[in-house]
Every structure is written in C-alpha cells, then in structure tokens.
C-alpha positions as CSV (number, residue, x, y, z in Angstrom):
1,M,58.7,105.7,103.5
2,D,61.1,108.3,102.1
3,T,63.3,107.3,99.1
4,L,65.9,104.9,100.3
5,K,69.5,105.9,99.6
6,T,71.4,102.9,100.9
7,M,69.2,99.9,100.3
8,T,66.1,98.6,98.6
9,Y,62.9,97.1,100.0
10,A,60.5,94.7,98.3
11,V,58.0,92.1,99.3
12,T,57.6,88.8,97.5
13,G,54.9,86.6,98.9
14,R,55.5,86.3,102.6
15,I,59.1,87.5,102.5
16,A,60.2,91.1,102.9
17,R,63.5,91.6,101.2
18,I,66.0,94.3,102.4
19,T,69.0,94.5,100.2
20,L,72.0,96.8,100.9
21,N,72.6,98.7,97.7
22,R,75.9,100.6,97.6
23,P,77.8,98.1,95.6
24,E,80.3,100.6,94.2
25,R,81.4,101.2,97.9
26,G,81.2,97.6,99.0
27,N,77.9,98.4,100.7
28,G,79.9,100.6,103.1
29,I,77.9,101.8,106.1
30,T,76.9,105.5,106.1
31,M,75.0,107.3,108.8
32,D,71.9,106.9,106.7
33,M,72.1,103.1,106.5
34,P,71.2,102.1,110.1
35,R,68.3,104.5,110.1
36,E,67.0,103.2,106.8
37,L,67.5,99.6,108.0
38,A,65.3,100.3,111.1
39,A,62.6,101.9,108.9
40,C,62.6,98.9,106.6
41,V,62.4,96.4,109.5
42,E,59.5,98.4,110.9
43,R,57.7,98.4,107.6
44,A,58.0,94.6,107.4
45,N,56.8,94.2,111.0
46,L,53.7,96.3,110.3
47,D,52.8,94.4,107.1
48,P,50.5,91.5,108.1
49,A,51.4,89.6,104.9
50,V,55.1,89.4,105.8
51,H,56.3,86.4,107.8
52,V,60.1,86.6,107.5
53,I,62.7,89.2,106.5
54,A,65.5,88.4,104.1
55,L,68.7,90.6,104.5
56,S,71.3,90.6,101.8
57,G,73.7,92.8,99.8
58,N,74.2,93.7,96.2
59,G,77.5,93.6,94.4
60,S,80.7,91.6,95.2
61,G,80.0,91.2,98.9
62,F,77.5,91.7,101.7
63,C,79.2,94.6,103.5
64,G,82.8,95.9,103.9
65,G,82.1,97.9,107.1
66,Y,81.9,101.6,107.6
67,D,82.7,103.7,104.6
68,L,85.6,105.5,106.3
69,V,87.9,106.5,103.5
70,E,87.0,110.2,103.6
71,S,86.8,110.5,107.4
72,A,90.0,108.5,108.0
73,E,92.0,110.7,105.6
74,T,91.0,114.1,107.0
75,L,91.2,115.9,110.3
76,H,88.8,118.8,109.8
77,I,86.6,118.5,112.9
78,G,84.2,121.3,113.3
79,A,85.7,123.1,110.3
80,A,83.4,125.5,108.5
81,D,81.7,124.3,105.4
82,P,80.6,127.2,103.0
83,G,77.6,125.1,102.0
84,R,76.3,124.7,105.5
85,P,74.4,127.2,107.8
86,P,76.4,129.1,110.4
87,G,77.1,127.0,113.5
88,S,76.8,123.7,111.7
89,V,79.7,121.2,111.5
90,L,80.8,118.4,109.2
91,D,79.0,115.2,108.7
92,P,78.4,113.5,112.1
93,Q,80.3,110.4,111.0
94,V,83.4,112.5,110.3
95,Q,82.8,114.6,113.5
96,M,82.7,111.6,115.8
97,R,85.8,109.9,114.4
98,N,88.4,112.6,113.7
99,H,90.4,114.4,116.4
100,A,94.0,115.2,116.2
101,P,96.3,114.4,119.2
102,G,96.0,117.2,121.7
103,E,92.6,118.3,120.7
104,T,89.6,117.9,123.0
105,W,87.6,114.8,122.4
106,D,84.1,114.4,123.9
107,P,83.5,110.7,124.2
108,M,79.8,111.3,124.7
109,V,79.4,112.9,121.3
110,D,81.0,109.9,119.9
111,Y,78.8,107.6,121.9
112,A,75.6,109.5,121.0
113,M,76.3,109.0,117.3
114,M,77.4,105.3,117.4
115,S,74.7,104.3,119.9
116,R,72.1,105.4,117.4
117,N,73.8,103.1,114.8
118,V,73.6,100.3,117.3
119,K,69.9,100.9,117.7
120,G,69.5,100.7,113.9
121,F,71.5,97.4,113.7
122,M,69.6,96.0,116.7
123,S,66.3,96.6,114.9
124,L,67.1,93.2,113.3
125,F,67.4,91.5,116.7
126,H,64.3,93.2,118.1
127,S,62.3,92.7,115.0
128,E,59.1,90.8,115.8
129,K,59.5,88.7,112.7
130,P,62.6,86.5,112.1
131,V,65.5,87.9,110.0
132,V,67.6,85.6,107.9
133,C,70.9,87.2,106.5
134,K,72.7,86.0,103.4
135,V,76.4,86.7,103.2
136,H,78.5,86.4,100.0
137,G,82.0,87.7,99.3
138,F,82.8,89.5,102.5
139,C,81.2,90.7,105.7
140,V,83.7,92.5,107.9
141,A,84.0,95.2,110.5
142,G,80.7,97.1,111.0
143,G,79.1,94.8,108.4
144,T,79.2,92.0,111.0
145,D,76.9,94.1,113.2
146,M,74.1,93.5,110.8
147,A,74.9,89.9,110.1
148,L,75.1,88.9,113.7
149,C,72.1,90.9,114.8
150,S,70.0,88.9,112.4
151,D,68.5,85.7,113.7
152,L,70.0,83.2,111.2
153,L,73.0,83.5,108.9
154,V,73.4,81.6,105.6
155,I,76.9,82.2,104.1
156,A,78.9,81.2,101.0
157,D,81.7,78.7,101.7
158,D,84.3,81.0,100.3
159,A,83.0,84.2,102.0
160,K,85.1,86.0,104.7
161,I,83.5,87.2,108.0
162,G,85.3,88.8,110.9
163,Y,86.3,92.0,112.7
164,P,89.8,93.1,111.6
165,P,89.4,96.6,113.3
166,A,90.0,94.7,116.6
167,R,93.7,95.2,115.6
168,V,93.4,99.0,115.7
169,W,90.7,101.7,115.3
170,G,87.6,99.7,116.3
171,S,85.5,97.8,118.8
172,P,82.4,95.8,117.9
173,T,79.6,98.2,119.0
174,T,76.8,95.6,119.1
175,S,79.1,93.3,121.1
176,I,77.1,90.2,120.1
177,W,80.0,87.9,119.2
178,F,80.0,86.2,122.6
179,H,76.3,85.5,122.3
180,R,76.7,83.9,118.9
181,I,79.8,81.7,119.3
182,G,80.7,81.7,123.0
183,L,83.4,83.2,125.0
184,E,86.5,81.3,123.9
185,K,85.8,81.5,120.1
186,A,84.9,85.2,120.4
187,K,88.2,85.8,122.1
188,R,90.0,83.9,119.4
189,L,88.7,86.2,116.8
190,L,88.8,89.5,118.6
191,F,92.3,88.9,120.1
192,T,93.6,88.6,116.5
193,G,91.2,90.4,114.2
194,D,91.2,87.2,112.1
195,C,88.4,86.3,109.7
196,L,86.6,83.0,109.2
197,S,85.7,81.5,105.9
198,G,82.0,80.8,105.4
199,A,82.7,77.1,105.9
200,E,84.5,77.8,109.1
201,A,81.7,80.1,110.2
202,R,79.3,77.2,109.9
203,E,81.7,74.9,111.8
204,W,82.0,77.4,114.6
205,G,78.2,77.8,114.9
206,L,78.2,81.4,113.7
207,A,76.3,80.5,110.5
208,I,73.4,78.0,110.4
209,E,74.4,76.9,106.9
210,S,77.1,77.4,104.3
211,A,77.0,76.5,100.7
212,P,79.1,76.8,97.5
213,A,78.7,80.3,96.0
214,D,76.6,78.9,93.1
215,R,74.2,77.2,95.5
216,L,73.9,80.0,98.1
217,D,70.8,81.6,96.8
218,A,69.0,78.3,96.5
219,R,69.8,77.3,100.1
220,F,68.8,80.8,101.3
221,E,65.4,80.6,99.6
222,I,64.7,77.1,100.9
223,L,65.2,78.3,104.5
224,L,63.1,81.5,103.9
225,E,60.3,79.5,102.4
226,R,60.2,77.0,105.3
227,I,60.1,79.8,107.9
228,A,57.4,81.6,105.9
229,R,55.1,78.6,106.2
230,M,54.8,79.3,109.9
231,P,52.0,81.4,111.4
232,V,53.2,84.9,112.2
233,N,52.0,84.6,115.8
234,Q,54.1,81.5,116.3
235,L,57.2,83.1,114.8
236,I,56.8,86.2,117.1
237,M,56.4,84.0,120.2
238,M,59.4,81.8,119.4
239,K,61.6,84.8,118.7
240,L,60.6,86.6,121.9
241,L,61.1,83.5,124.0
242,L,64.6,82.8,122.7
243,N,65.8,86.4,122.7
244,Q,65.0,86.7,126.4
245,S,68.0,84.5,127.3
246,V,70.3,86.8,125.4
247,M,69.0,89.9,127.0
248,Q,69.3,88.4,130.5
249,Q,72.9,87.8,129.8
250,G,73.5,91.5,129.9
251,L,73.7,92.3,126.2
252,Q,72.4,95.9,126.5
253,T,75.0,96.8,129.2
254,T,77.8,95.2,127.2
255,Q,76.8,97.2,124.1
256,I,77.2,100.5,126.1
257,L,80.8,99.4,127.0
258,G,81.5,98.3,123.4
259,T,80.3,101.5,121.9
260,V,82.3,103.7,124.3
261,F,85.4,101.5,123.7
262,D,84.9,102.0,119.9
263,G,85.5,105.7,120.4
264,I,88.5,105.1,122.6
265,T,90.2,102.9,120.0
266,R,90.4,105.9,117.7
267,H,92.0,108.1,120.3
268,T,94.8,105.9,121.6
269,A,98.4,106.4,120.4
270,E,98.0,103.5,118.0
271,G,94.7,104.9,116.8
272,Y,96.2,108.3,116.1
273,A,99.2,106.7,114.3
274,F,96.8,104.6,112.1
275,Q,94.9,107.8,111.1
276,Q,98.1,109.7,110.5
277,R,99.1,106.9,108.1
278,A,95.7,107.0,106.4
279,M,96.2,110.7,105.8
280,Q,99.6,110.2,104.3
281,A,99.1,107.1,102.2
282,G,95.3,106.7,102.0
283,F,93.0,104.6,104.1
284,K,93.3,101.4,102.1
285,Q,97.0,101.4,102.3
286,A,96.8,102.0,106.1
287,V,94.6,98.9,106.3
288,R,97.0,96.9,104.2
289,E,99.8,97.8,106.5
290,R,97.7,97.0,109.6
291,D,96.8,93.6,108.3
292,E,100.2,92.7,106.7
293,P,101.8,91.2,109.8
294,F,98.8,88.8,110.0
295,G,99.3,87.5,106.4
296,D,95.7,88.1,105.3
297,F,96.4,90.4,102.4
298,G,93.0,89.7,100.9
299,L,91.4,91.8,103.6
300,S,93.1,94.9,102.5
301,T,90.4,95.8,100.1
302,F,87.7,95.9,102.8
303,K,86.7,99.4,104.0
304,G,86.3,98.8,107.7
C-alpha cells in the first residue's frame, strides 16, 4: 500500500485499526480520504488474521466533514495553475463545488466526483468483515457518511452527530440515515439540520452504545474483542445476510439521487448566497451565520 496521507492502518491481534489522521483539520475529508479508506478496508479483508475493523479518528473529534474552507472561499473553476500541465484544472474537489451564478455547471462532473467518494465510504458497508466505528467530540456533515456506513457505532455521551449542511450547501450522499433510524427520525434531523448528542444517538437507535468520554475507549474495545472471538466465516455470513435487507430497500438508487442533489444544493440561489458569504467573511463565519438561527453555536467550528 502506498504511504497513507489521511489515516493510519495497524493490526493488533484480530483487529484492524483504521484511524483518520488529519487532527489539525478536524479530520476533514479530502479527495484522498475515501480512496485510502477503501484501500485500508480491502487490506483488512484480505488479511486472514483480521476478524473485525475498528474505525476512529485522532484529535478532538472523529470528523468535521469535508475540508471545504479553501474551495468555499474561491471561485476559480478551471483557472490555470502555473504548476500544472497545460489543459489541467484545479483540484477535483474545488472543480466540482465552485461555479459562479451564470456559469455553466455540469452536474455529471459533480456526480462523477462525489459518487467515487460514496464508493469509498460504502467500502465500510460492503466490507466482508464487520466495521465498528468510535465517535468522540464531533461527527458532522460528510463525517456521518463514514460513521453510518459502518456496521456498529459506539459514541461518547457528549459527542455531537448530525448533518447541518441540510440547511444549505449539502445533501447526504450515502443517503443511509433512513436505513439507520427510520423515516420519521431521519426527517426530523434532515428537515432541521439539527445534531444529536451521543446519548441521544443511542436513544434513537443510531448508536449501539454510548458512554462517558473517559469510558468510551474501554467500551469500544470490549465490543471489538467480543466480535473478534467469532469465526471469520460466521461474521461474513451474518453481515451478508443482514445487509441484503438494506440493499433490497433501494439504497443504491437512493444514493444516486442523494449524490445528484448534493451538487444541486450548491447551485441554488441559497447555495450561491452561502458561497458568496464564505468568500466575503470566510467559510467558518458563513457556517456560523447559517447555524445561528437554530441556536447551536457550538457547531460553527465544524468544517462541513
């Protein structure tokens, strides 16, 4: 495996440990992250010694969503970069997200990029071996794609999890909220962009377990060790059996719609206004102003 830029990979006993490792950026998602995630999952699946995969994040939280500060504050789509070969364009993440009003926007370019990220996140769902995710601090916006595509979620009582970009400039591309908590609860979150605490996430059935922050690691390890005692073949069969019900509910089709909608949200009048504000005052300030009417000022530090 090539050198990892966004995460670390290690095996301890029967557990493969994938740890998001961009703590200085809140483990913000880059275009490299979903691809590295899929590669790590594949590595774990090919290792006969591994029975279960542990997913977590370094730093103050699990993941603050896409690292969008640079792309939200600029509108240089297709602009020449002296350091790039002729005919090349800016980073695909910037390219897919930034078009000024009146410019031509190709939704299929947007879809092609974001659908590849969905495939990376869904590597957790499709992994032959179970994936248990640990969330501390915060898990918001695109970070929820990884947490919810995992099989089981263990979360700190005081953590925050949710999808604030439902308010403007985002649609959940993996579209798995309904399958995790049901239609009514998913509507409650996505109609408001509100977050749940870790304790609330457990009460809602989103997390299998929550614990005080100082006991989170211990509870996580106990669950991992119990799963790791199972024969690998049994784990694979149980996961395949249970995942069939989700696939039969039309998840793949819904993900196509959610990913296309994600592009559309950035090209509505409200989406353009949000980006214009980000260019004027900075992305973090634009997020603060987006969230201020909802009273959840603590979310303003999240990147997604």
